[in-house]
C-alpha positions as CSV (number, residue, x, y, z in Angstrom):
1,M,19.4,15.6,19.9
2,G,22.9,16.1,21.3
3,G,22.7,19.9,21.2
4,L,19.3,20.2,22.9
5,T,18.8,21.2,26.5
6,A,16.9,19.0,29.0
7,K,13.8,21.1,28.6
8,Q,13.9,20.9,24.8
9,K,14.4,17.1,24.9
10,L,11.4,16.8,27.3
11,A,9.3,18.9,25.0
12,W,10.2,16.8,21.9
13,V,9.4,13.6,23.9
14,L,6.0,15.0,24.9
15,I,5.3,16.1,21.3
16,A,6.3,12.6,20.0
17,A,4.1,10.9,22.7
18,A,1.1,13.1,21.8
19,V,1.5,12.4,18.1
20,L,1.9,8.7,18.8
21,L,-1.2,8.7,21.0
22,W,-3.2,10.6,18.4
23,S,-2.2,8.2,15.7
24,L,-2.8,4.9,17.6
25,A,-6.0,5.9,19.3
26,P,-8.2,5.0,16.3
27,V,-6.4,1.7,15.9
28,A,-6.8,0.9,19.6
29,S,-10.5,1.8,19.3
30,I,-11.1,-0.6,16.4
31,L,-9.2,-3.3,18.2
32,M,-11.4,-3.0,21.3
33,T,-14.5,-2.9,19.2
34,S,-13.5,-6.1,17.5
35,L,-13.4,-7.8,20.9
36,K,-16.8,-6.7,22.0
37,T,-20.1,-8.7,21.9
38,Q,-23.0,-7.3,20.0
39,A,-24.6,-6.1,23.2
40,G,-21.3,-4.6,24.3
41,L,-21.1,-2.3,21.3
42,F,-23.9,-0.1,22.8
43,E,-22.3,0.2,26.3
44,G,-20.3,3.2,25.3
45,T,-17.1,2.1,27.0
46,F,-13.6,1.9,25.5
47,L,-12.8,-1.5,27.0
48,P,-15.2,-4.4,26.2
49,P,-17.6,-5.2,29.1
50,E,-17.3,-8.8,28.0
51,W,-14.3,-10.0,26.0
52,T,-15.0,-12.3,23.0
53,L,-13.5,-13.6,19.8
54,E,-16.8,-14.2,18.1
55,N,-16.2,-11.5,15.6
56,Y,-12.9,-13.1,14.4
57,T,-14.7,-16.5,14.3
58,A,-17.3,-14.9,12.1
59,I,-14.8,-13.9,9.5
60,L,-12.2,-16.6,9.7
61,A,-13.7,-19.9,11.0
62,P,-15.5,-22.3,8.7
63,G,-19.2,-21.6,8.9
64,G,-18.8,-18.1,10.1
65,S,-21.4,-15.5,9.0
66,A,-18.8,-13.4,7.1
67,Q,-16.2,-16.1,6.3
68,D,-17.5,-16.6,2.7
69,L,-17.0,-12.9,2.1
70,F,-13.7,-12.3,3.9
71,L,-11.4,-15.1,3.1
72,P,-11.8,-15.0,-0.7
73,A,-11.4,-11.3,-0.5
74,L,-8.2,-11.6,1.5
75,R,-6.8,-14.0,-1.1
76,N,-7.7,-11.6,-3.8
77,S,-6.1,-8.7,-2.0
78,I,-2.9,-10.5,-1.4
79,G,-2.6,-11.9,-5.0
80,I,-3.6,-8.7,-6.8
81,T,-1.6,-6.4,-4.6
82,V,1.6,-8.5,-4.9
83,I,1.4,-8.8,-8.7
84,A,0.6,-5.1,-9.1
85,T,3.5,-4.2,-6.8
86,V,6.0,-6.4,-8.6
87,V,5.0,-5.2,-12.1
88,A,5.0,-1.5,-10.9
89,V,8.5,-1.9,-9.4
90,V,10.0,-3.6,-12.5
91,L,8.5,-1.1,-14.9
92,S,9.3,1.9,-12.8
93,T,12.9,0.7,-12.3
94,F,13.5,0.8,-16.1
95,A,11.6,4.0,-16.6
96,A,13.3,5.8,-13.7
97,Y,16.8,4.6,-14.9
98,A,16.1,6.0,-18.4
99,I,14.9,9.3,-16.9
100,A,17.9,9.7,-14.6
101,R,20.6,8.5,-16.9
102,L,19.5,9.3,-20.5
103,D,19.1,12.7,-22.1
104,F,16.2,12.7,-24.5
105,T,13.4,14.9,-25.7
106,G,10.3,14.8,-23.6
107,K,11.9,13.6,-20.4
108,R,10.5,16.4,-18.3
109,L,7.1,15.9,-20.0
110,I,7.1,12.2,-18.9
111,L,7.7,13.2,-15.2
112,T,5.1,15.9,-15.4
113,T,2.6,13.5,-16.9
114,A,3.3,10.9,-14.2
115,L,2.8,13.5,-11.5
116,A,-0.5,14.6,-13.1
117,V,-1.7,11.0,-13.3
118,S,-0.9,10.4,-9.6
119,V,-3.1,13.4,-8.5
120,F,-5.9,12.8,-11.0
121,P,-9.2,11.9,-9.1
122,V,-9.8,8.2,-9.5
123,I,-13.6,8.5,-9.2
124,S,-13.7,10.5,-12.4
125,I,-12.5,7.6,-14.6
126,V,-14.3,4.8,-12.9
127,T,-17.4,5.0,-15.0
128,P,-15.7,4.9,-18.5
129,L,-13.3,2.2,-17.2
130,F,-16.3,0.2,-15.9
131,N,-17.9,0.4,-19.4
132,L,-14.6,-0.5,-21.2
133,W,-13.9,-3.4,-18.9
134,R,-17.4,-4.8,-19.4
135,S,-17.0,-4.6,-23.2
136,I,-13.6,-6.3,-23.4
137,G,-14.2,-8.9,-20.6
138,L,-11.9,-7.6,-17.9
139,Y,-14.7,-6.7,-15.4
140,D,-14.6,-8.7,-12.2
141,T,-11.1,-10.2,-12.9
142,W,-7.7,-9.9,-11.3
143,L,-6.3,-8.3,-14.4
144,G,-9.1,-5.8,-14.4
145,L,-7.8,-4.5,-11.0
146,I,-4.1,-4.9,-11.6
147,I,-4.1,-2.6,-14.6
148,P,-5.9,0.3,-12.8
149,Y,-3.7,-0.3,-9.7
150,L,-0.6,0.4,-11.9
151,S,-2.0,3.8,-12.7
152,L,-1.9,4.5,-8.9
153,T,1.5,2.9,-8.2
154,L,3.6,3.6,-11.3
155,P,3.7,7.4,-11.1
156,I,4.9,7.6,-7.5
157,S,7.3,4.7,-8.1
158,I,8.9,6.4,-11.1
159,W,9.3,9.6,-9.2
160,T,10.8,7.9,-6.1
161,L,13.2,5.7,-8.1
162,A,14.3,8.5,-10.4
163,A,15.6,10.3,-7.3
164,F,17.6,7.3,-6.2
165,F,19.2,6.7,-9.5
166,R,20.3,10.3,-9.7
167,Q,22.3,9.7,-6.4
168,I,24.3,6.8,-7.9
169,P,27.6,8.0,-9.4
170,W,27.7,7.7,-13.2
171,E,31.4,6.7,-12.9
172,L,30.5,3.3,-11.3
173,E,28.6,2.3,-14.3
174,Q,31.3,3.5,-16.6
175,A,33.9,1.6,-14.6
176,A,31.9,-1.6,-14.9
177,Q,31.7,-1.1,-18.7
178,V,35.4,-0.5,-18.9
179,D,35.9,-3.8,-17.1
180,G,34.0,-5.5,-19.9
181,A,30.4,-5.5,-18.7
182,T,27.7,-4.7,-21.2
183,T,25.2,-1.9,-20.5
184,W,22.7,-4.5,-19.2
185,Q,25.2,-6.2,-16.9
186,A,26.4,-2.8,-15.6
187,F,22.8,-1.9,-14.8
188,R,22.0,-5.2,-13.2
189,K,25.2,-5.8,-11.2
190,A,26.3,-2.2,-10.4
191,V,23.4,0.1,-10.5
192,V,20.4,-2.0,-9.2
193,P,22.3,-3.3,-6.0
194,L,23.2,0.3,-5.1
195,A,19.6,1.4,-5.6
196,A,18.2,-1.5,-3.6
197,P,17.1,0.7,-0.6
198,G,15.1,2.8,-3.1
199,V,13.6,-0.2,-4.9
200,F,12.6,-1.7,-1.6
201,T,11.0,1.6,-0.3
202,T,9.2,2.0,-3.6
203,A,7.8,-1.5,-3.4
204,I,6.5,-0.9,0.1
205,I,4.8,2.4,-0.9
206,A,3.3,0.7,-4.0
207,F,2.1,-2.2,-1.9
208,F,0.3,0.1,0.6
209,I,-1.4,2.1,-2.2
210,A,-2.7,-1.0,-3.9
211,W,-3.6,-2.8,-0.6
212,N,-5.8,0.2,0.6
213,D,-7.7,0.9,-2.6
214,F,-11.4,1.0,-2.3
215,V,-12.8,2.8,-5.3
216,Y,-11.5,0.5,-8.0
217,G,-12.3,-2.6,-5.9
218,I,-15.9,-1.7,-5.3
219,S,-16.5,-0.4,-8.8
220,L,-14.8,-3.0,-11.0
221,T,-15.9,-6.2,-9.3
222,S,-19.3,-7.8,-8.6
223,T,-18.4,-11.2,-7.1
224,S,-15.8,-12.8,-4.8
225,A,-13.8,-13.8,-7.9
226,A,-11.8,-10.6,-7.7
227,R,-13.3,-8.4,-5.0
228,P,-10.6,-7.2,-2.5
229,V,-11.0,-6.8,1.2
230,P,-11.7,-3.0,1.3
231,A,-14.6,-3.6,-1.1
232,A,-15.8,-6.8,0.6
233,L,-16.3,-4.9,4.0
234,A,-19.1,-3.0,2.4
235,F,-21.0,-6.2,1.9
236,F,-20.8,-7.5,5.5
237,T,-24.2,-8.0,7.1
238,G,-25.4,-8.6,10.6
239,A,-27.4,-11.6,11.9
240,S,-30.6,-9.7,10.9
241,Q,-31.5,-6.7,8.9
242,F,-31.6,-4.6,12.1
243,E,-28.1,-5.6,13.2
244,E,-25.1,-3.7,12.1
245,P,-21.9,-5.8,11.6
246,T,-19.7,-3.3,13.4
247,G,-17.8,-6.0,15.3
248,A,-17.1,-8.2,12.2
249,I,-16.0,-5.1,10.2
250,S,-13.7,-4.1,13.0
251,A,-12.2,-7.6,13.2
252,A,-11.6,-7.7,9.5
253,A,-10.0,-4.2,9.6
254,V,-7.6,-5.5,12.3
255,V,-6.7,-8.6,10.3
256,V,-6.1,-6.6,7.2
257,T,-3.9,-4.1,9.1
258,V,-1.7,-6.9,10.5
259,P,0.3,-7.4,7.2
260,V,1.0,-3.7,7.0
261,V,2.2,-3.5,10.6
262,V,4.4,-6.6,10.3
263,I,6.0,-5.2,7.1
264,V,6.7,-1.8,8.7
265,L,8.1,-3.4,11.9
266,L,10.3,-5.8,10.0
267,F,11.7,-3.4,7.5
268,Q,11.5,0.0,9.2
269,R,15.2,0.5,8.9
270,R,15.2,-0.1,5.2
271,I,12.2,2.1,4.7
272,V,13.8,5.0,6.6
273,S,17.1,4.5,4.9
274,G,15.4,4.5,1.5
275,L,13.4,7.6,2.2
276,T,16.3,9.6,3.6
277,Q,18.7,8.6,0.8
278,G,16.2,9.7,-1.9
279,A,15.8,13.1,-0.2
280,V,19.6,13.9,-0.4
281,K,20.8,15.7,-3.4
282,G,24.0,14.5,-4.9
């Protein structure tokens, strides 16, 4: 902003503040709701009339009304998402390298197909996938969710990493091979370290996509054996049939959001660096 006038700088600050307020207002509302008592939910105030942690106790403490639903679902979400992310990043790294470095027939078709898969409506394939998984024994299993999650994470991962590999000078890899490195060694020791920001950014994006999935989670599971948190929230119940578990759902939403916020805060420089490097044409 070095070339901006004082009024222009003030305008940009006000715009940024407005966007930040607009983005954080729902999060703040959910946080405040999670700290309200059941009676306080109907007061219509932003701040809790009476502050309480009973909603967090219900989902986290032993004997809590929603603890049996939430904690197994949290373990499932962490395990399934991490595995899906690692597999997606490894596969997309090899695929993107081949697309960026090799000249072969059908390369553009692969990229187009990956893009088409990424925008294909998930809900349209849930029913046939549900029937297939039931018949081959993958229904309500971790693997039964990891495989569909790859259909969500792989296309965007391939597209993102292919852009990064195109930025790496081909001469560096050739120089490594001239020094005696094999193709695999040149890829592993010269190319991958230079593409580390892109790989890291891709992993973050893939993690967020898998972590936030609801449709596959609710459709391809039936018990706590593999049900992730977004799907488990739909099964929360109140103390009676007339009581909505709004507070417990809000508390669970806050807990689930914490890993995302922590990852972004810890690695924001890497994320920004990765995104900007992939956007620059070489």
